[in-house]
VMD Tcl script that draws the C-alpha trace (Angstrom):
set ca {
  {-31.34 73.68 -49.76}
  {-34.05 72.68 -52.32}
  {-32.84 71.19 -55.60}
  {-34.61 71.98 -58.91}
  {-36.86 69.21 -60.32}
  {-34.90 66.46 -62.08}
  {-31.55 67.56 -60.62}
  {-29.10 64.86 -59.58}
  {-28.68 65.13 -55.80}
  {-25.60 62.91 -55.66}
  {-23.10 65.78 -55.90}
  {-24.89 67.72 -53.17}
  {-25.09 64.63 -50.97}
  {-21.38 63.95 -51.48}
  {-20.53 67.54 -50.52}
  {-22.68 67.31 -47.38}
  {-21.04 64.00 -46.44}
  {-17.59 65.50 -46.94}
  {-18.49 68.50 -44.80}
  {-19.92 66.21 -42.11}
  {-16.79 64.05 -42.20}
  {-14.58 67.11 -41.85}
  {-16.67 68.37 -38.93}
  {-16.46 65.00 -37.21}
  {-12.71 64.82 -37.68}
  {-12.33 68.34 -36.31}
  {-14.51 67.52 -33.31}
  {-12.59 64.28 -32.75}
  {-9.27 66.14 -32.88}
  {-10.51 68.73 -30.38}
  {-11.87 65.96 -28.17}
  {-8.56 64.08 -28.26}
  {-6.52 67.19 -27.52}
  {-8.79 68.11 -24.60}
  {-8.50 71.75 -25.59}
  {-11.57 73.71 -24.59}
  {-13.36 75.98 -27.06}
  {-15.61 78.92 -26.30}
  {-17.46 81.76 -27.98}
  {-18.51 85.18 -26.75}
  {-21.13 87.29 -28.50}
  {-20.22 90.97 -28.55}
  {-23.84 91.71 -29.42}
  {-25.71 90.24 -26.43}
  {-22.77 89.26 -24.18}
  {-23.60 85.55 -24.14}
  {-20.59 83.37 -23.34}
  {-20.65 79.70 -24.33}
  {-18.16 77.06 -23.18}
  {-17.91 73.51 -24.46}
  {-17.56 70.64 -21.98}
  {-13.79 70.53 -22.36}
  {-13.54 74.22 -21.58}
  {-15.65 73.80 -18.44}
  {-13.38 70.94 -17.36}
  {-10.26 72.94 -18.17}
  {-11.47 75.81 -15.99}
  {-12.44 73.45 -13.15}
  {-16.13 74.37 -13.30}
  {-18.65 72.14 -11.56}
  {-21.95 71.18 -13.24}
  {-24.34 74.12 -13.18}
  {-21.72 76.55 -11.84}
  {-21.33 78.47 -15.10}
  {-24.42 80.48 -16.13}
  {-23.34 81.71 -19.57}
  {-22.45 85.24 -18.51}
  {-19.17 87.13 -18.46}
  {-19.68 87.79 -14.74}
  {-19.98 84.06 -14.11}
  {-16.67 83.47 -15.90}
  {-14.87 86.34 -14.17}
  {-15.92 84.97 -10.78}
  {-13.43 82.08 -11.16}
  {-10.47 84.21 -12.34}
  {-7.71 84.63 -9.76}
  {-8.01 88.10 -8.15}
  {-4.42 89.00 -9.12}
  {-5.19 88.26 -12.79}
  {-8.66 89.79 -12.93}
  {-7.64 93.24 -14.17}
  {-5.50 91.73 -16.94}
  {-8.33 89.44 -18.12}
  {-10.83 92.33 -18.04}
  {-8.43 94.45 -20.09}
  {-8.05 91.69 -22.70}
  {-11.82 91.31 -22.98}
  {-12.30 95.07 -23.28}
  {-9.70 95.19 -26.06}
  {-11.55 92.47 -27.99}
  {-14.65 94.63 -27.82}
  {-12.62 97.50 -29.26}
  {-10.03 97.53 -32.04}
  {-8.06 94.41 -31.13}
  {-8.66 91.48 -33.50}
  {-6.93 88.78 -31.45}
  {-5.44 88.15 -28.03}
  {-3.29 85.54 -26.29}
  {-2.78 85.43 -22.55}
  {-2.26 83.23 -19.53}
  {-4.23 83.56 -16.30}
  {-5.17 81.51 -13.27}
  {-8.60 80.01 -12.63}
  {-9.66 79.09 -9.08}
  {-12.12 76.23 -8.57}
  {-14.63 76.03 -5.71}
  {-12.26 73.65 -3.92}
  {-9.51 76.25 -4.11}
  {-7.41 74.46 -6.71}
  {-5.54 76.86 -8.98}
  {-5.17 76.08 -12.67}
  {-2.95 77.97 -15.11}
  {-4.92 78.59 -18.30}
  {-3.55 79.56 -21.71}
  {-6.12 81.25 -23.95}
  {-6.04 82.48 -27.53}
  {-8.97 84.20 -29.24}
  {-9.95 86.03 -32.43}
  {-12.88 88.24 -33.33}
  {-15.17 87.23 -36.24}
  {-18.48 88.29 -37.78}
  {-21.23 86.13 -36.33}
  {-23.20 83.68 -38.45}
  {-26.06 86.11 -39.05}
  {-23.72 88.83 -40.20}
  {-25.44 91.32 -37.90}
  {-22.85 91.40 -35.16}
  {-19.47 90.18 -34.00}
  {-18.33 87.37 -31.78}
  {-15.07 86.21 -30.26}
  {-14.07 82.57 -30.67}
  {-11.23 81.11 -28.66}
  {-9.54 78.10 -27.13}
  {-8.40 77.44 -23.58}
  {-5.79 74.94 -22.47}
  {-4.70 73.86 -19.00}
  {-0.94 74.54 -18.83}
  {-0.57 74.02 -15.09}
  {1.92 71.17 -15.50}
  {4.10 73.18 -17.90}
  {4.04 76.21 -15.59}
  {4.92 74.13 -12.53}
  {7.79 72.45 -14.38}
  {9.05 75.84 -15.56}
  {8.83 77.27 -12.05}
  {10.61 74.24 -10.61}
  {13.42 74.65 -13.14}
  {13.68 78.37 -12.36}
  {13.78 77.61 -8.62}
  {16.48 75.00 -9.20}
  {18.43 77.45 -11.33}
  {18.29 80.05 -8.55}
  {19.44 77.44 -6.02}
  {22.37 76.46 -8.24}
  {23.32 80.10 -8.79}
  {23.19 80.71 -5.04}
  {25.31 77.61 -4.38}
  {27.84 78.65 -7.03}
  {27.96 82.14 -5.56}
  {28.61 80.72 -2.09}
  {31.32 78.46 -3.51}
  {32.93 81.41 -5.30}
  {32.79 83.43 -2.07}
  {34.35 80.58 -0.10}
  {37.09 80.08 -2.69}
  {37.83 83.80 -2.76}
  {37.97 84.19 1.03}
  {39.91 80.99 1.67}
  {42.41 81.69 -1.09}
  {42.85 85.29 0.00}
  {43.49 84.26 3.61}
  {46.07 81.66 2.50}
  {48.13 84.10 0.47}
  {49.80 85.91 3.37}
  {51.14 82.90 5.33}
  {52.35 81.26 2.12}
  {54.18 84.41 1.16}
  {55.80 84.33 4.59}
  {56.89 80.70 4.17}
  {58.37 81.46 0.75}
  {60.19 84.55 2.02}
  {61.58 82.85 5.13}
  {62.83 79.93 3.04}
  {64.62 82.47 0.85}
  {66.12 84.24 3.86}
  {67.40 80.94 5.27}
  {69.01 80.02 1.97}
  {70.59 83.45 1.66}
  {71.85 83.87 5.22}
  {72.43 80.34 6.49}
  {73.24 78.27 3.41}
  {76.85 77.85 4.53}
  {75.70 76.27 7.80}
  {73.58 73.63 6.04}
  {74.67 70.52 4.21}
  {73.56 69.73 0.68}
  {70.49 67.85 1.91}
  {69.39 70.77 4.09}
  {69.84 73.27 1.27}
  {67.91 70.96 -1.06}
  {65.05 70.71 1.41}
  {64.85 74.50 1.74}
  {64.82 74.90 -2.03}
  {62.05 72.31 -2.26}
  {60.10 74.16 0.46}
  {60.50 77.44 -1.41}
  {59.43 75.82 -4.68}
  {56.36 74.21 -3.12}
  {55.33 77.52 -1.51}
  {55.74 79.27 -4.86}
  {53.66 76.57 -6.58}
  {50.93 76.97 -3.97}
  {50.96 80.74 -4.44}
  {50.41 80.28 -8.18}
  {47.55 77.88 -7.48}
  {45.94 80.36 -5.09}
  {46.25 83.15 -7.64}
  {44.56 80.93 -10.24}
  {41.78 79.97 -7.81}
  {41.24 83.64 -6.99}
  {41.01 84.37 -10.71}
  {38.40 81.63 -11.16}
  {36.43 83.06 -8.23}
  {36.62 86.58 -9.68}
  {35.33 85.30 -13.01}
  {32.13 84.33 -11.20}
  {31.91 87.60 -9.26}
  {33.04 90.39 -11.55}
  {31.35 91.46 -14.82}
  {33.38 91.57 -18.01}
  {34.75 94.96 -19.05}
  {34.32 94.53 -22.79}
  {35.56 96.97 -25.36}
  {37.02 96.94 -28.85}
  {40.56 95.62 -28.50}
  {43.37 94.65 -30.84}
  {44.23 90.97 -30.40}
  {47.75 91.75 -31.65}
  {48.19 94.29 -28.86}
  {46.91 91.81 -26.27}
  {49.31 89.12 -27.54}
  {52.23 91.59 -27.44}
  {51.60 92.19 -23.73}
  {51.27 88.47 -23.05}
  {54.58 87.72 -24.77}
  {56.31 90.32 -22.60}
  {55.08 88.48 -19.49}
  {56.21 85.13 -20.97}
  {59.54 86.45 -22.22}
  {61.66 84.38 -19.80}
  {59.89 81.12 -20.75}
  {60.07 81.92 -24.47}
  {63.80 82.67 -24.34}
  {64.61 79.75 -22.02}
  {63.00 77.26 -24.41}
  {64.01 79.07 -27.60}
  {60.36 79.12 -28.65}
  {59.16 80.64 -31.93}
  {55.92 82.62 -31.89}
  {54.48 82.93 -35.39}
  {51.76 85.29 -36.57}
  {51.30 84.67 -40.31}
  {48.65 87.37 -40.42}
  {47.59 90.43 -38.50}
  {45.17 89.46 -35.76}
  {41.82 91.30 -35.75}
  {40.05 93.61 -33.38}
  {37.39 91.96 -31.22}
  {34.89 92.93 -28.54}
  {36.37 91.48 -25.36}
  {37.65 92.15 -21.88}
  {41.35 92.71 -22.66}
  {42.56 91.49 -19.25}
  {40.59 88.26 -19.54}
  {41.56 87.76 -23.18}
  {45.20 88.09 -22.13}
  {44.67 85.28 -19.59}
  {43.38 83.03 -22.39}
  {46.45 83.65 -24.55}
  {48.84 83.44 -21.58}
  {47.57 79.98 -20.67}
  {47.38 78.60 -24.22}
  {50.77 79.95 -25.32}
  {52.42 78.98 -22.02}
  {51.02 75.45 -22.19}
  {52.11 75.09 -25.81}
  {55.68 75.87 -24.79}
  {55.80 73.89 -21.53}
  {54.14 70.70 -22.77}
  {56.55 70.35 -25.65}
  {59.48 67.97 -26.19}
  {60.84 69.73 -29.28}
  {64.17 71.49 -29.03}
  {62.44 74.60 -30.31}
  {58.73 74.84 -29.53}
  {56.65 76.62 -32.17}
  {53.40 78.48 -31.46}
  {51.29 79.74 -34.37}
  {48.53 82.28 -33.79}
  {45.71 82.76 -36.27}
  {42.20 84.05 -36.81}
  {39.32 83.64 -39.20}
  {35.79 84.95 -39.30}
  {32.94 86.49 -41.23}
  {33.10 89.97 -39.74}
  {30.48 89.09 -37.12}
  {32.01 86.20 -35.21}
  {35.76 85.67 -35.05}
  {37.46 82.35 -34.41}
  {40.91 82.69 -32.86}
  {43.43 79.85 -32.89}
  {46.56 78.91 -30.96}
  {48.46 75.96 -32.47}
  {51.56 74.27 -31.06}
  {53.91 71.44 -32.01}
  {53.83 69.96 -28.51}
  {53.13 66.53 -27.05}
  {49.47 66.50 -28.11}
  {46.40 65.20 -26.30}
  {44.62 61.90 -26.93}
  {41.02 62.36 -28.17}
  {39.55 60.54 -25.17}
  {40.97 63.27 -22.92}
  {39.74 66.28 -24.92}
  {36.72 66.92 -22.68}
  {38.32 66.31 -19.28}
  {41.22 68.74 -19.73}
  {38.88 71.68 -19.08}
  {38.01 70.40 -15.59}
  {40.18 71.68 -12.72}
  {43.08 69.50 -11.56}
  {42.53 66.90 -14.31}
  {46.17 66.23 -15.14}
  {47.21 63.94 -17.98}
  {50.74 63.53 -16.62}
  {52.69 63.59 -13.37}
  {52.27 66.81 -11.41}
  {55.91 67.86 -11.78}
  {56.27 66.84 -15.43}
  {56.86 69.60 -17.98}
  {57.56 72.16 -15.29}
  {54.40 71.49 -13.32}
  {51.46 73.87 -13.16}
  {48.40 74.71 -11.10}
  {46.11 72.32 -13.00}
  {43.46 74.97 -13.61}
  {44.84 76.86 -16.61}
  {42.47 75.39 -19.18}
  {39.59 75.71 -16.71}
  {40.31 79.44 -16.66}
  {40.41 79.52 -20.47}
  {37.01 77.85 -20.74}
  {35.37 80.05 -18.09}
  {36.61 83.21 -19.80}
  {35.49 82.09 -23.25}
  {32.12 80.98 -21.85}
  {31.69 84.36 -20.15}
  {32.15 85.99 -23.57}
  {29.37 83.79 -24.97}
  {31.86 81.78 -27.02}
  {33.11 78.22 -27.22}
  {36.55 76.64 -27.00}
  {37.46 73.47 -28.89}
  {40.64 71.60 -29.78}
  {42.10 69.35 -32.43}
  {44.91 67.16 -31.15}
  {46.49 63.72 -31.05}
  {49.55 62.38 -29.21}
  {52.77 63.57 -30.86}
  {50.94 65.80 -33.36}
  {50.59 69.01 -31.39}
  {47.39 70.79 -30.43}
  {45.30 73.52 -32.01}
  {42.94 75.34 -29.66}
  {40.16 77.38 -31.28}
  {37.84 79.76 -29.48}
  {35.10 82.17 -30.46}
  {33.94 85.38 -28.82}
  {30.34 86.40 -29.38}
  {29.81 90.06 -30.29}
  {28.68 92.19 -27.37}
  {24.87 92.54 -27.38}
  {23.58 95.92 -28.49}
  {22.40 98.09 -25.58}
}
mol new
graphics top color blue
foreach p $ca { graphics top sphere $p radius 0.5 }
foreach p [lrange $ca 0 end-1] q [lrange $ca 1 end] { graphics top cylinder $p $q radius 0.2 }
display resetview
């Protein structure tokens, strides 16, 4: 650009220096990032790659000849049609593209390439050109594939474990039922021929068989949770709780427990059978692990109309904060096995698995001697 006579060139020089500095910084940033840049003229078909782009694609010196055909020769055969389609679209009405493809070097090494591009008017204003960047994402793709493979392995292992638990537990049910029944028959028909010690041993045998049956039923339930899909529908939590209280009626009356519902419980999207298991375990635990003459269970709910948080609070023995996480693992007892009426040791594991299956989360607030409040959420069912 020629300046008029007598004009001060300092402003123009400063502008040129600023532009040069910006260009250098941009080039330095591109150089540091090792992202390749390229341009493709839609007028004459010339394709230009910078040195980083050639390195990214695994091109050897002199291998690339500046033509589209030369570039397409290194594209993996399985990706060729997709790359051709993207290039054709850029020559049509599409203003920008983003895609991943594989490039194969002469040595046979495969690189995963991530490319983004946009169409612009060329510098002369007489045609159009596509300018883009290419980045080698092979490491990211390999890590992602490794994680996906590991996830599939874990899912397969969990499925095998669920199958084993289901089969083993199912096969144990029948002989245990026989032991329990025969112990009952002996007590009924031969009690008068046994001394107190013998009768006590038979009662203990019957009780242990019954305990094992409950454990097997709980293990089967855990296995089914991993095998069977949820049957979600709109259900009334009040109706679910009513059914649960019928099944717990003996325990409630035996302990003189109070079940309080200060408010009507809402409708939620849930599997009613599984939701009943959650309430059965939480209410039952609140009554059993309770030293008060009259256990009190309070049921509540709060939410914003989208996600509901349901609560079960008790005035029981409470749980020390350092044990809050471990209680959801199977067989992690915080007391002697036979204390507070015993139990299978997997009740809260079942609660967590059911809540997790609903896309929710279960938490608790508790301290020794201050009771426990369990809270759990149920995510809305995804729209079809």
